[in-house]
Each structure stands twice: as C-alpha cells, then as structure tokens.
N, C-alpha and C positions, 0 to 999 in steps of 0.2 A: 622537315617538324617548324609547324607554326608556333609561335610562343607570342601573347598578346599581352604588354606588360601595361598595369591602370595608371598613372601619377609621374608625371616628369620632375620630379624630385630628386636629390641628391643620389636616391637608392637606387630610381625607376633609367635613372639616366646613366649611369656608370653600368647597372645591367643591359641595358639600352645597346653602347658602345660596346661593349665587351662579345656581344651574342651577334650584333652586325657585322663581328669577322668571319663567324663561325659559318655563314653560307646558308643560314636560318631564316624561316619566314617571320620577319621580328617587325611587331607593331604596337607601338607606343601609343596610348590615346592620355589625352591627357586635354583642361581648358585654358589653357595659355597659347594661343596660336602662335606668339613672338618665339619660347622656347622651342618647338616644335615646328616652326620654320627653320629654323638655325641648325636643330641636328637632322631635320630629315635632308638639309642641303651639305649636311658633309658626313653621312653614313650609311648603309646601305640597308634602309628600315622604310617602311612606314609611318606617317606621322597621321593620326586623327585627331581632330579637334573638337570635345564635344567630353560631357558628364559621364565621368565614368560607370556610377549611377544609375544609366539611361539604358533603356531596352536597345533605342532604335542606335543609339551610340554604339553599344559591344555588335550590333547586330551587323551595321555596316565593317567593326575591325574585325567580324570574321569568327567570332567565337567558338559559332558553330564546329569549325574545324579545329580548333587549338586543342594542341597537345597539352598543354599548360597556359594556366590565366593564373599574372600576380599582379594582386592588386597592394602598393606599394604610395598610397599616397598617404598627407603627414594626419588623415584623418580616420583613427581605427572603425569608426562605425558604418565611413564611406567603404572601406576595404572589406569589411564582412559581408557588406550589402552588393558590393557589386559581384564577389564572388558567389554569393546567391543565387545573382539574374546569369552570371557566366555559368556555372553548372547547371541551370536549368533551361540553357540555351546548346546544350550540347559541349562544353569545354569539358575532356577527357581529368586535367586534376587542376584544383586552383589552390594559390598561394595567398595569405593575408597577414600583411604589418599588421599587428595589434602594438598596443600600452598597457593594457593590464594581466599583471602578471598570475590573477584566479584563471585566468584563460587558460592558463597551459597546465591546470590540472585535469587529470584522466576523463574524468566524468564532465568537463564540460568539452573538451576535446571531440567527446561524443556527441555531443550537441551540435558543437559545429560541423563535424561532418553529415549529420542528418539536414544539415540545412546547406549544404552541398560544399564544406568549404573545410581540403580534404588535411592542409595543414595551414600553424600558426607559425609566425617569426616573430618574435619579441625582441628587439634590438638591445633594452635594455640588458634582458638576462644572461645575451651573448657579452655584454661589455663585463657584465661580472664576473662571467668565469675568465675574465683574462685577466683582471683584475685581481682575482685568488691566485691563478697560475704564478703573478708574479711578487704575490707575498709568499707562497712555496720556495719559488726557484729567484731567493733576490738577484742573484748574481745575473742573471739573464735579461735580455731584452725584452725576446718575446719566447715560450716554450709551449710545443705542441706534442700531444701523446694519441699514437695511432694505437687500436687495439689492445688497449688497455695498457698502455707503455711498452708492446712488444716492439717499437719504433720510434724514438724521439727526437723531433727538429727542434735544436734551439740556438739563437739566435747570442748574440753576442758582441759588444763592442769593443776593439783593443783598444788597451791603452800600453804604454811604454814600460809595463811590466810585463808584457806577453814573450813567453817563451818559442813562438812561433812567429815572429815577426821578421818578415826581410827573407823567407825564403821560400825557395821553390814546392807548389804542393804537391808534385812528384816528388820530393827530400821524406817530406814529413808523413807521406803513406804507402813508403817503398817498402817497409821494415814492417809494415803492418797494416792491418783493414781494421782498425778499431775507429773509425771515424769515416765520414766522408765530407768535405764541402762543398757545399751542392750551389751556393752563390755570395756574393760580397756585394753588400751597398756601398760603393765610395762617394760621398761629395750625392749630387743625386741622381747616379746610375746605378741599376742592379747589373752587375756584371758574372753571369753565368763561366765558371774560372774553366780552364784545361790546366793541366799538370806544369805548364813554365810560368804560371801566374805566380804573383806572392802576394801573401797577405801584409798591408802597410798599416801602421798608428792610424788608429781613427777610421779604422773600416769595421763596419755591420758583417760579422762573419756568422753565416748559416751552417750549421752542422749539424750533421745525421748522424745516428749512432742507437746504440741499444742500451740497457739501464747498466750494466755492468761497467759499462766505459765514461757514463757522465761525470762518476769525481776527475776522471783525470781528463778532462775537456774541461774543467772547472778549472783545476793546477794550472793547464799548460798556458790558459787565459787569466793567468792573474789573479782570479776573482777570490771574492771571500762570500759565506753565505751568511747572513744576517738572519737571525731569530727574531720574528717582527712581533711584540707585546704590545707597542704603544705605536697608534694610527694618528695624523690628523686631516680630516679630511675636509677640502674646501666646496663648499656649495653644496644646496641641501635637495641632490637631484632625485629622480626617482633612481637613478643608480646608487648613490650613494645612502637611499631606504633599505635598497634592497641587499649592499653589503653589511649593514647594519645588524637586519634580520639575520643571516647570515654566517654571521663571520664565527660565533659565539662568545662562551665564556672567557677562556683566558686572553681575546686581546680586549684592551682598553681601547676605544671612540671617542677624538673630539673633535668635534665638527663645527665651523665656522660660517657662518654665513652672514652676509651685506645685510643684507631686505629684512628691517624688524622685526615686520608682520611675518613674515613667511618664520622668522627664527623661532617665533613662537609656538606657529604651526608644527614646527618640527618636534618641539618639547613634547607635543602630545602623540605622535607617532611614532618617535623615537627613545625610548622607554630610558633603554640601560645606554647611552650618550650623553655626554656632556657637551651641550649644546651652546658656542661663544658668540656674539652678534659684532661686524666687525667686520675691517678688510682683511683678508692673506696676504696679501701682499707689505704691511708691514710690519717691519722688523720689529719695533719695541711688543705690539700685539703678540707675533711669537713667539719672543722670549719671553714674555709672561704667560705664555699657553701653555709652556714646556718645549721649547722644539727642539732643546737642546738634549731630554732625552726621546724623542721621537724617534722610530725606528723607520719609518715608510710615511709618507705625504704626497698625499691622491687629488689631484684639481678635479674637482667634475663643474665647474660651472659653467653657465652660459656662454660664455667669453674663450674662445681658443685663445688670443692674446696675455689674458690677465691667466691662465692655465701653466702658460709656458713661465709667465714673469714669478708665477708665484714658484713654482718648480724650481726654479733656477736659483730666486731667494732661499727658499727650503734647503739646497743644495750647498747653497755658500755656506751657511746656518750650521754644516754639519749633518744634514740628514742622509745618512747610507742610500735610501732609496726613493725615487720618487717616479710619478704614473701620473700622466697629462691627458686630458679629452681636448682632443683636439678636432674640431668636426670641419670645418675650413678644411677643408683637403690641398690647397695649393699651400699651409703651414705644414703638412705633412712632414715632408723635407727637411725645413728650415727645424724643427723643434729634434726632428734623430741627429741632425750635427749639432744640434747644443747638445750641452753636461745633463739630457733628463732622460731616465730610464726608459719607461715601458711607454708608448705614445696609441691611443685608440680611439677610436675614430668607429662611432656606430652605422653608421652608412654603408663603409668599405665593409665592416664583420657584418652584417647583413647582406649584404651583394652577394658576399663569397660563400655565405653559409647559402644563399639560394642557387647562387650558380652550382652550387656542390651538389646539389639534387639535378641539375643537367643532364651533370654527368654519369647518372647514375650510380654513383658510390654511394656505399653504405654511410648516411649523414649523421645514423648514431651512433658510428666511431669515429669518422673523418671528419679534417674542420681542413678551413682554408686560412692561407696565411694572408694577412689584408696586407698589402702593400699598393702604390697606387701604381706602380706600374710593373707589375707580378703577382704570379698566383701559386702558391703550392697547393696541389691537388692530391689526392688518392685515387686510384683509378683501378678498375678491375680489368687482367690478361682476359680476352676473350678467348674463349675456344678460337684455333686457327688465326687468330691476328698475328701483324706482324713481326709486332714486338718479342713473339714469342720463337720464332724461325729461327735464329740461330744466337750466339754469344752476342753480349754488347755491345766487344770490339768490332765485330763486322758488320752492325748496323746501321754505320753513319749518321748516327740519331742528327738531327739537327742544330747546331753551335750555340743556336735561343733555349736550347733544355737540356735539361740531365736530370736522370735516374737520381735520387738519395737515400733507396733502401727498397729491401721488398719482405711483404710478409706471406711466407709459405704455411702452409698449415698451421696459422699460428705461429709461428716462432718467426722475428724480427734479425734482420743481416743486413749486413750494410755492401753493397753492389761491389764489384771488379766489372777488370775489360772480360773475365772469362765467365763472368755469370749469364746463367741462362733463364729467361723468367720464361715459369711455366703457367700453364692455361689454367684461370681462376685465383693467380697469384694476388695481392694486394701488390699495388707500388707505389711509393710515394715521389710525385715530380713535379720537378721545379721548373718555370717557364716564364720567360716572358711574355708580354702580352700577345708580343710579334708570333709566338708557338702557339698559341690557342688553337687556332682551327686547325692545328695539325694533328691535335692529341687522338682526334678518332682514326686518321687513318692507320695510327700506330696501335690503339689497345680498341680498334672496333671491330 
C-alpha cells in the first residue's frame, strides 16, 4: 500500500512515524528540507522536498500509484489544490485537512468530491466533540462511544477515595464481567496490564464497559457528576466559536480574551456570549467574572503553557472541571500528571482520525484515542482472520496489545479469556505504538 503525505507539520509527522512502522510504502512531501532529512534518517519512509501543489513534485512522489493521498499542511487552500492534483494524477483516495466548518456540509462535500477531494478533516470540529464529551461526563478524563454507545471506553484519574486502589486486577473482575481495564497511564508510560497488575493512586485508568455498568465504574472510582450550566472559556479560538454556536441556550458562557482588538471582533461573532478582555491567569479577574459559580473552565488560547497554568489556577479556585488545549505534544504527559481534567490536542486527534481510515474501520462510528504513545482503534475481524480462530486465552496475543470489548450484531460485550471473536465483529483494540504493525496480522 502506497501512502503519500503532503505536509511535514506535527499532524503529517505523527502519521508518517506511525505508518513507517507498518511496512507500508510511505512518502512524505514538504518544502522544508531540514525536517525531511531528519525524518528520513530515523524512519522507514521516502522524503521528497518540494511544493505539495506542484505537478512535478507529486509525480516524483508517485501519487499515480498512491492508494491514499493525505494533504495536512497548515494551509487549507493548498491542501485542497494538492488533493485535486493528486486525484487527477491517479491517487485512489484523497483526504484534505481544512479550517472552514462550512465545507463539512453535504453540499460542500459533494462539490469537493467532484474536484477529487474524497474526504475532509477539520481538527477544530473533532476537538469540539472532545469538549462536549467532557461536558456530558465531567467525572471522566476521556469518553469514547462505539456504535451509538454499545461499547464505551472511559478514562478516569484515580484519587485516594477510589475503592479499587492497590488491588490485583484479577480480583476486581473475577466475580463479574462488568468492565475490563484496558490500559493504565502511570507517570510517563502507558501500561497494557495483566491480571497481577494493580491500579495506584494517580493512575489514569482506561475502562471498557457497556452502558448499564457506567454508573458502577463512576462509584468505584469515587467520582461525582457535575451538571454543567456555567462555563468560562479562555481564548477566542475557532474551537471556542464552535462551542458557543453548538452548546445551546441552557449553558451560560463567559469568554476571556487577552487581545483587545480580537475581543471586539468576538463580540460581533458570539452574540450570546459575555466577552471579557483580560488575562485568565489573573485570580482577581477570575473572581470578578464569577469563577466561584463556574462548573467548567476551558482553556483554548494559542499557548499550551498558558492553558495549563490557567486550568491549574481555576482548579485551585474551586472549578470542578477543566479542559486544556495542549498543542505542544511534549507537554501532554506533563499536563496529564497535573491536576487538570481533559487534555486535547488537535494534531493527535486529527492524526488518529486519519489513521482510523487506514485501518478500514467505519470512521463514522469508530473513534481513536489520542495518546502520544498508544492507540485505541476499532477493527473489524475479517473472515478467516487469525483473531477468529480460537478463544482469546489461547491466541497468545502480544503483551503490548489487549482487546477491550466486542460488538456482535450491534450488541456490546466485555471480552473474557473464553470469548471467541466472530467474523465481522467490531473489536475495540488498545495497543502501544510497538503493536501497531501487528494489527493486520491478527485482523486482516
């Protein structure tokens, strides 16, 4: 399979690094020769220096034989033009990263399809979906639903009041099959646990479960649900505007923007939002705007450091739920280890969404978990695949992979050692980066 990626920014680089481990024919195109030289020396891919909208450059990249062409530069117009050219040169499928919500309408999609752009990725929309999930489930760090909630993946940070601390995993699940602990994020590492592992205070634990047992997980984790009615947002970004347009009339929003001119422009765009010009790290300002009555604080400024510090300040002032946009990938683990709720990164979310397309999953239902060192993917067990041949306990799955749950005929169940995966079942797989190249061997 030949994949051509136009754009060696953080989205393109993250995808290129993931795919280079898959024994795929990966070509990365960008005008920055220094970045490409470093990538080509460290990963199994071909790097081509040139303009992604140049016919000659794309011909040299071999787009005529490309099964997938991904245009993920920071420039929307360039991505659309590159996909149009790639399609005309013979690329089988093209995907463009965009920055305009209007382009996601059915009419616009049809127009772009006629131009040779098969699919569109709008990172801000994907990030908004993460924020709305955090609003609906305030006690969870992350919340992912598959097939309209038939199977749910929940990430929870454990405090000292959790009843499952310091207990072997086999003890927690021996008398029931209500949930499966798919992974544990501890400090800087993601662990695929086994029966003798324990969960510790401060761990971020990833549970898979079905809807009827969600409340039970909340209780054993010692968490309380917050009804979100009042929100303060830091930063007038596109994500903030999308949240304000979508959240509904039952939620009151105040937005703090440091830039005076930008705050004036936001007043015109966000009619039902109270705009405050100032610095959201200022405790006196936060007190004046009503931080004591705020249910959720969402930090969406251009600075990862500012977002992290602002969320810490909001937490210290009593806000029960915070969300921080952390676009510097090296800060994600730091943010997760601090007293911050949900951490979102547009680049990882977009890359995970695109990677899902490569795994031939139903991307309208499936979601990928955006972690720096792991992936959660929904895979369909193809007829005759290795994963269907015997019970899970007899498969000898790699230690860096676990099956969190299975959806059979639309019904979600938690897997056990005796579970036999059937052909065409949808399976939730949690794996470290080291296991990505093994997925097709089991499910293909």
